[in-house]
C-alpha positions as CSV (number, residue, x, y, z in Angstrom):
1,M,-211.0,9.5,124.6
2,P,-208.5,7.6,126.2
3,Q,-205.2,5.8,124.3
4,Q,-206.7,1.8,123.6
5,Q,-204.3,-0.6,125.6
6,I,-202.9,-3.7,123.5
7,D,-202.8,-6.6,126.1
8,V,-199.1,-7.1,124.7
9,N,-199.0,-10.8,126.7
10,Q,-201.2,-12.2,124.8
11,L,-199.8,-11.1,121.6
12,N,-196.2,-12.6,122.9
13,Q,-198.3,-15.5,123.7
14,A,-199.3,-15.8,119.7
15,K,-195.6,-15.2,118.8
16,A,-194.6,-18.0,120.9
17,N,-197.2,-20.5,119.1
18,V,-196.1,-19.4,116.3
19,T,-192.8,-20.0,116.5
20,L,-193.4,-23.3,118.0
21,T,-195.6,-24.1,115.0
22,Q,-192.6,-23.4,112.8
23,S,-190.0,-25.9,114.7
24,L,-192.8,-28.4,114.4
25,L,-193.9,-27.9,110.8
26,S,-189.9,-28.2,110.5
27,Q,-189.9,-31.5,112.4
28,A,-192.8,-32.9,110.9
29,I,-190.8,-32.2,106.9
30,E,-188.0,-33.8,108.5
31,K,-189.7,-36.8,109.8
32,S,-191.9,-37.0,106.9
33,S,-190.4,-40.0,105.0
34,S,-188.4,-41.9,107.8
35,D,-190.9,-41.6,110.5
36,P,-194.5,-40.4,109.2
37,T,-196.0,-41.2,112.7
38,L,-193.9,-38.7,114.3
39,A,-194.2,-36.4,111.5
40,M,-198.3,-36.4,111.3
41,E,-197.7,-35.8,115.4
42,A,-196.0,-32.7,114.9
43,I,-198.5,-31.6,112.4
44,K,-201.1,-32.5,115.1
45,Q,-199.5,-30.4,117.7
46,A,-198.5,-27.7,114.9
47,T,-202.5,-27.3,114.1
48,N,-203.0,-26.8,117.8
49,E,-200.4,-24.1,118.2
50,I,-202.0,-22.3,115.4
51,A,-205.3,-21.8,117.2
52,Q,-203.6,-21.0,120.4
53,A,-202.3,-18.3,118.1
54,Q,-205.6,-17.4,116.5
55,T,-207.5,-17.1,119.8
56,A,-205.0,-15.1,121.5
57,V,-205.2,-12.4,118.3
58,S,-208.7,-12.7,118.0
59,Q,-209.3,-12.0,121.6
60,V,-206.5,-9.1,121.8
61,Q,-208.7,-7.7,118.7
62,S,-212.1,-8.2,119.7
63,A,-210.6,-6.4,123.3
64,F,-209.2,-3.1,121.1
65,L,-212.2,-2.5,119.1
66,T,-214.9,-3.1,122.0
67,Q,-212.2,0.1,123.6
68,Q,-212.3,1.6,120.4
69,A,-216.4,1.8,120.3
70,E,-216.7,3.3,123.8
């Protein structure tokens, strides 16, 4: 059986999304009382980054499971 390959590029992209999410959430916390509008925008962007990270991880997981089934 050939060894399964994991798409490291997609995992690195997910990691970058998570890192950006951390920064955005920190910004939202810092701005929560002084600029609620900016805080909400940071939260919206963080939500988008989380979704992108989840998609990338799910794609890697799906490809890996498909390879295992072959």
